[in-house]
N, C-alpha and C positions, 0 to 999 in steps of 0.2 A: 658547634654543638648546641648552644643555647637556642639558636633559631630553629634547628631541627626539632628539639624538644617542644618548642612553642607550636610549631606547625602540627605536630602529632597530638597536641594536648588541648588546644583551644580553637574556637572558630575565628577569632579576631586577634591579630598580632599588631602591636603598635611600636614603631621605632621612632622615638622623639629626636629627630636630627634633620639636618639639611643636606647631608652628604649622600646624594642619591646613588652616585656611581659606586660608592663603597658597598651599599646594599646589593647593587647589581652584581658586583664581583663576588660577594658572599653567596649569592644564589647560584651563580655560575659554578663556584666551587662545590656547592651543595649538590648540584646536578651531577657533577663529575664524581663526587664521593658516593652518592646514592647508587650509581650504576656500577661501582666497583666493590662496594661493601654491602653487608646486610644490616643496614641501620634502621630498617622498618619504614623507610621513605624511598620509594622508587619513582622518581620523576624525570622527565626529559624536558627539552625546550618547548615541545608541543603542549606540555601540561601547564605552561605559564602564559598569562596574558597580562598586559600592562594597560592601565587607564590613565589618560591625560585629559585634564579639563578642557584644554584648547583643541586637541586633536582626536579625542575619543579613544577607541580601542587600538592598541599598538602591539605588534609582534615583539615579544621580549628579546628575542635573539637578534633580529635584523633592525629593530627600532623603526620599522616601516608601519605606516598607518594601515589598519585593517578595515575598520568601519567607522563612520562618523556618528558615534553614539553621544547622546546626552546622558548625564549621570543617572537620572531616574530609570530610563529605559535600559541602561547598562546593568543596573542592579536587578531589574525585572528579568532580563534574559539570563543572567547568571544563575537565577533560581530555577530556571526551566531546563530540566535535563534532556529535553527533546531537541534542543538546538546545539550548535557547535560550541557556543560560549558557555552553556551550562555544563558541558563535559570537561571543561578545564578543571585543574586541581588547585592552582594557586593564582590569586588575583591580586596584582600589585597596584596600589594607588599612591601616586606621588603628588603631595601638596594639594590634596583634594578635600581635606577635612573641613575647612572653613565653609566651602560651598555645600558640602554634604550636611553639616550640622545646622545649616541655616534653612534646610528643607525638611519639614516634618515627615513627608512621605518617604524620603531617603532613610531617615532614622528608623521608621517602622519597617522598612525593607531589610535593614541590617539586623534589627531585632528578630524578624522572621527567619533570616538566615541562621542566626545564632540558635534560635529555638529548634529549627529542623536539625541542626548539628547535634544539639544536646539530646534530642529524641532518637538519634541514630539513623535518621532518614538520609543524611548526607554522609559521604565517606569521611573517615578521620583525617585524610590528607587534604580535604577541601578547606581552604583557609583564605581569609582576606588579610592581606598585609598592607598596612598604612605607614608611610614614612612622611613625617611632617614636623616642622619646628614649632609645635604648640604644646602646651602642658597637658598631661593626662587629666588634669582637673577640668579641661574644656570639654571632655567627653560627656554626653548625656548620661545621667546616673543609671539608666536602664541597660546601657551597654558595658559599663565598667566591669560587672561580674563576669562577662564573657570575654574580656580582653586581657591579654598578657603583654606587659611592656618588656621589650628587648632593647637594652641600651648598647650603643656603639661605644666600646671601651676605648680609652686613650691608648695610643700605641706604646708598646714597651720600648726599652732602650735598644733591644735587639732589632725590632722592626725599624726604628729610626736609623739605626746603623745601616740596615739594608738599603734604605733610601739614599744614604750618603755615600756608600761605598763606590757606586759607579761614577761619581763626580770627581774629576781630577783635582788634586791639591796643587797650589802654587809652590814653587821651589822654596820660597821664603819660609814656609811652614817647616820644611825639613831642616833648615838651617837654624831655626830658633826653638820653637816648642817641641817639634817632633810630631810625627803623624798621630800616635796614640793619644798624646796629651791634648792635641788640638781637637781630635774627634770626640774625646771625652767631654771637653768644654762645650762643643757644639751640640752634642746629644743632650747635655744637661740644660742648655738653653732652650731646646725644643721640647723637652719633657713638660707635660701638662697641656700641650696643644693637640688638637685633633689632627688626623693625618692630612686632611684637605688643607688645613691652615699651614701645616709644615710645607706641603707641596707648593702652595701659593707663595709663601715667603721665599722658598728656594728659587722659584721662578724669578721673582723680583730681584733677588740678590744676584743671581747668575747673569741676568741681563746687564746689570751694572758693573759686574766684575769680569765680563768677557768669558764666562763659563767656568771659572775656577773658584774653588773655595780657598779663602785666605783670611788673614786677620781682619781685613776690611769686611769680608763676608760675615764674620762673627759679630762685628759691631753693627752691621746692617741688620742682621737677624735679630739682635737684641732690640734695635730701634723698631723694626717691623712688629715685634712682639708687643712693644709698648703701644703701637698704633692700634692694636686690637682693643685696648682699654678705651681709647678715645672714641671708639664706635659705640660705646655703651652710654646710657643715660645715668646710670646709678653710680658709676665709678669714674674717678678722675685721677690723673697722675699729678702729684704735687711736687714741684721743683723746690728744693729747700737749701738754704745756705745757713741754717741754724745749727750750731754745734753745742755740745754740752757745756763748753767753757762760757757760753753766753747766758747760761741759766743760773740765776742766783738762788741759793738755798737748795732744798731737796737733795741733801747729800746722800742719804740712804738710797734713794731711788737711783741717783746717778751712779753710785758705786755698783749697784746690782746690774745696771745697764752695761757698764764696762765689763763686768764678769760675763754676762750673757753674750756680749759681742765676740768674745773669744771663741764661743761655740760656732757662730755663723761664719767667722773668718777662717775656721778650720772645719767647714761643714763636711767635706769628703771624708776626713779622718774620723770625725765624731760619729758619722753614720755608717762607717765601714764595718765589715764582718769582725774585725778584731776589737772594735769598741762597742758598737751597737747601742749608742745612747738614744733615748727617746727624743723625738722632735719637740722642742719647746712649744707651748701653746700660745703664750702671750700674757699680757697683763691688763687688768682693769684698774683705771685710775679714777677714783671717786673723790670729789672734793669741791671746794669753794670756787665759784666762777672767777675767772680772771687771775688764777694763781699758777699759771704755767703749764697746764695739762696739754694744751695744743702744741706749745713749744717743745715739750718733751717728746711728743710723737715725731715731730720733725727732726729733733736731735738724734733720736734712735735711728732713723733712716740714714742719717749722716754717719753715725758711729758704726752701724752695721754695713755701710756701703751697699745698701739695697734700695731699690725704687720704693717710693711711698705712694700707696693707693688709698684714696679717701672714699669711703662709702657714704653716699648721700642718703641718709635714712628717710628724708622727706620724699624722695623720688621712688622709694620702695612701695609706697602705698598706692594700690590700684583701686579702680572703681568696682571691679567685679570679683566674685568669689574665686579664690585661688590665684588671683593676679598678683597680689603682694608676695605670696610665697614663691611664685614663679620668678618674680623680679629678683628676690633674694637668692634663689637657686642659681639664676644666670649670673648674678654679680659674683657669687662665690666661685662659680666655674671659671669665670674670666680671671679672677684673682689667682686661681690655681694655675691657669695657663701662663701667668706672668711670673711664677715663682722662680727664684727666691725673692720675696718682697715683704714689705711691711703693710699690713692691712689696717688702716686707721678708721675706726668707727667713732666719729665725733658725736657727742650728745646722744650716746647709745640709748639713753632712757626714752628717747622719742619713739624708738621702735619696740623696746622691751620695757615699757613703763611700769612703775609700781602702782599699787591700787590707789594711792593718794592722788595721783595725777593722771590716771588713765581716763580715756574719754568714754568709757562704758563699753568699748569693743574689746572686752577681755579675751574672747575666743580667738580673735585675730592675733592679739598679742601673744597668746600662749602658743598658737601654731607657728608664728614667726620665731619665737624663742626656741621652740622645740626643733625647728629646722636648723637654726644656727648652732645650737648646742650639739646636735647630732653630727653636724659637719665638723665642729671643733673636736669632737671625740674620735671621729673616724678618719680624718684626713691624714695623709702621709707626706704631703709636700711641705717644703720649708717656707711656711708663711707664718710670720710673727704678728699676732693680732695685738693692736693697741686700742683698747676701748676706753673712751673718756666719758665721764658723766658728771653733770652739774646738779643732779637731783637723785632721789632715792630710786632703787631698782627693786624688782621682785626678789625675794630672798633666795629662790632657787637659782637665779642667775648669778648671785654673788657667792654661792656656796663654795667652800674650799674644794679645790680640785678642778673647778671649771676652767680657771686660769692658773698659770704658774704662781701668780700672787695678785692680791687685791691691795692697792695702796690708797691711803687716805692723805689728801693734801689739804692742810688747814691754812688759815691766813698766816702770812709771814710773821715770825717773831721779830724782836728788835734787831738782833744780830743779822737775821736774814734780810731785813729791810736795808741795812747798811750794805750788804753784799749786792742786793738788787740795785740799789741806788747807784753804787759805784759802777756797776756794769752798764746801766742805762746812760750814765754820764760820760762813759769812756768814748763814745762816738763824737762828743763835742770837745774833748780834751786832747787836742793835738798841737804840735808846735806852731802851726800856721793858723790856729783857730783865733777868732775874734773874742773868744771868751776866756776869762782869766779865773782859774780855780785855786790859785795859790793862797788865797786868804782863808780857804776852808781847811780846818785842821781835822784830825781824826775825831777829836772830841765833838766838833761841830757836826760832823756827819752822824755821830751817835745821837746828838741833840735833835737833829732832823728826824732820824728814825724813831726816837722816843715820842716825838710829836705825832707820829702816825699811829701810835698805839692807843689803847684806852677806849676802844669801841665796845659796844655791848658784847660782841662775840669775838673780838680780836682787833687786829690792826688793818691797815690799808692792804688791799689785794695787790698783786704784782702789776696788773693792768692799771690800777689807780695810782700806784707809784710812778708808772710810766707817764700817766696823764699829768701828774705833778711836775715831773721833769720837763715835759713838753711845754707846759704853761710857763714855767720859770724861764726856759730858754727863749721862748717866744717874746716874753716881756723884756728880756735882756737884749734881744735883737732890735726891738722897737726903740729901746733906750739908745742903742748903738747908732741907729739912724738919726737920732736927734742930737748926737754929740757934735760939737764944733770941730773937734780934732779927732782923727780916727785912731784913738788908742783902744786897747783891749778893754772889754767891759768886765769889771770885777763881779763875780758871782758870790753873793753873801748869804749867810745862814738865814737872815730875815726874809730874803726873797722866797725861800722855801716855806718858812713858817707862815707867812701871810697867805700863800696859796693853799697850804694844808688847812689852815683855819677856815677858809672859804668853802672847802670841800667836805670837811669832816662829818658834818651832820648827814650828808647824803651818801656816804660810802656804804658798801654792802654789809659790813660788820655792824652797822648801826640800824639795820632794817629789822623791825619787829612785826610779827603778824598781829592782826587785829580781829576781834569778834570770832575767835576760835580758829581763824585761818592762819596756818603756819607758813612762813616763807621757806623757800628751798634751802636756805642757810640753816634754819632751825631743824628742818627734816634731816639734813645731812649730819648735823651734830648729834641728833637723836640716834640715828642708825649707827654712827661710829661708837657711841656710848654702849650700844647693844652688841655690836659685832667685834669691836676692837681690831679693825684692820691694821695692817702694818703701816706705820707712819712713814711718809716719804722723807721726813726730816728728822735729824737727831738733835737739833738745837732746842734747848729749853731755857728761855730767859726768865 
C-alpha cells in the first residue's frame, strides 16, 4: 500500500535498501493487485522498465536486455513521449544513484522530469523508482522535495513463521522442546533481521545440518546473526568473563542490575499480553575515569546472559554531510538485528559532547544526539543500552526519562578500597601461589586503603588500585627470583605503602585545573552537585 501511494503521489520514489528481489516481488504483487482491484493504479508488465548500469535497459518481467543504454541517454529518452521508452509508466533503477549523482547532466534531467510531473505534463502514474543502499542525505538538495522514501519493513513474526514452516524439523525437537516452543525461539532469534538476511542464514544453516532445523540449527542461527555485527566498522562483539562478583563497591548499582536482570531472564512473560511491561531503556553511568564503568557494562552482559555490542563512537564520524548520522543509523539497525543484546556506548561524551569540550561542531553533535534519542524513544526491541561517560554531557542528554536511571560513580571510599583491593588480590592468593598473604590482617588492609585516601577530590580510582597491586606483586616476584631457597614470598603492608607513596601525587583525584581550565574530574563533580544523580554506591566513610 505504501509503494502504491508513493507511485500515485510523487515523481521520484526512493527505497533505501539492497534487497532488489524483494522490491521486484512487491511490484509483481502490485501489478496483480492493480488488475484485480480499483486502487487508482492500473499497470501491467509492459508498463515497467528496469535500468542496469552495466546492461542498460532491461525487460522487468523476463530480465532480458532490451537496449544498450548509457544513463544520460536513458534519461533523455524516458522524457520523450514519442518513443517506446517514454511511453512506459514506471522506471526502476537498481544501484544507479552513485553514478547518477556524480553526473550534473543526469541530476538536471531528473529535475526536469520532476518539474514536468508537478506541472501535470506527465501522467500521475509515471514514476522513477530507485533502490540503493545509500542514505537520503546523499540526494542533491534540489531533488529531495520531489522524493518520497519507502522503507522495506522488517518481517513480522508471522512472515518469519511462513519462511520456517516448509522446512522439516529433526525428531529431537519433538522429543525435547516441542515444535511450538522451538519455532518460537527460532522466530525470536530472527526478529530484527531483514528477510534476505534470514534467507541467507537459513541457507547456511541447512547446508550444515542436512536440510533439517534442529537445536544445532538454532545455535548456528545465533552465531550467523552475530557474524552480521562483525561486518560493520562501528560495532564489535565483546566477549566477556567479568561478573558482578568481581566488581568492588558500587553496591547500589549492582543491586539495581540484579533486579533488572530478572526482567530480561523472563522477557517473554514480561512483554506478554497479560503483563505488558515497557521495555527497559538502559542506563547512563557518569563518573570518574578508571572507577569500574567499563567493567559494569561487561558484568551486565554476563548477568543478563546477552551478547555485548560495543559502539565505537570514533568510527561514527564521517567526512561528508550526513555521513555520521548514516553511520549511527546503520549501527543502531545492526544492533536491533542482534537483539536481545546489550549496546555499550563507551565514552559516549565523544559523540554527544557537552559545550565545555565540544570541538565547535555543535550542529553535528545535536543531529547525532537527536538521532540517538529518537531511536531510544521509539525502539521496541529488547536492547539494553549502557552508556558510560568520563566527562560532562549536554543537559538534554542527561535529562530524567532519557534512560531508566543516570548513575554517578565517584572515587572509591575507604571501605570500597578494601573491597576492591581484596578482589584484585584474590587472583594471586591460591594454595599453590608463591605469594604469602597470611601476614596481612584485616586492620592492615584498612591501613592500606586509608593510605589511598586524602586526595584533593578523593582516593585512588579502581584502575589505580589495580596498578598498585600489579606493582606490589611484580616487586614480590622479582624478590622471589633472588631468593636462595624457594619459599613463599611474604606480602607486607609496607610493600603497598611504599608504592602508594610513589604514586599518590599523580593520581586523578589530585589533578587540579590551572589558569581557568578545569579537569574532567572537576567538571564531573560540578555537574553532580547540580543534578544529584543517583549514587552508584551507598558507602559513606
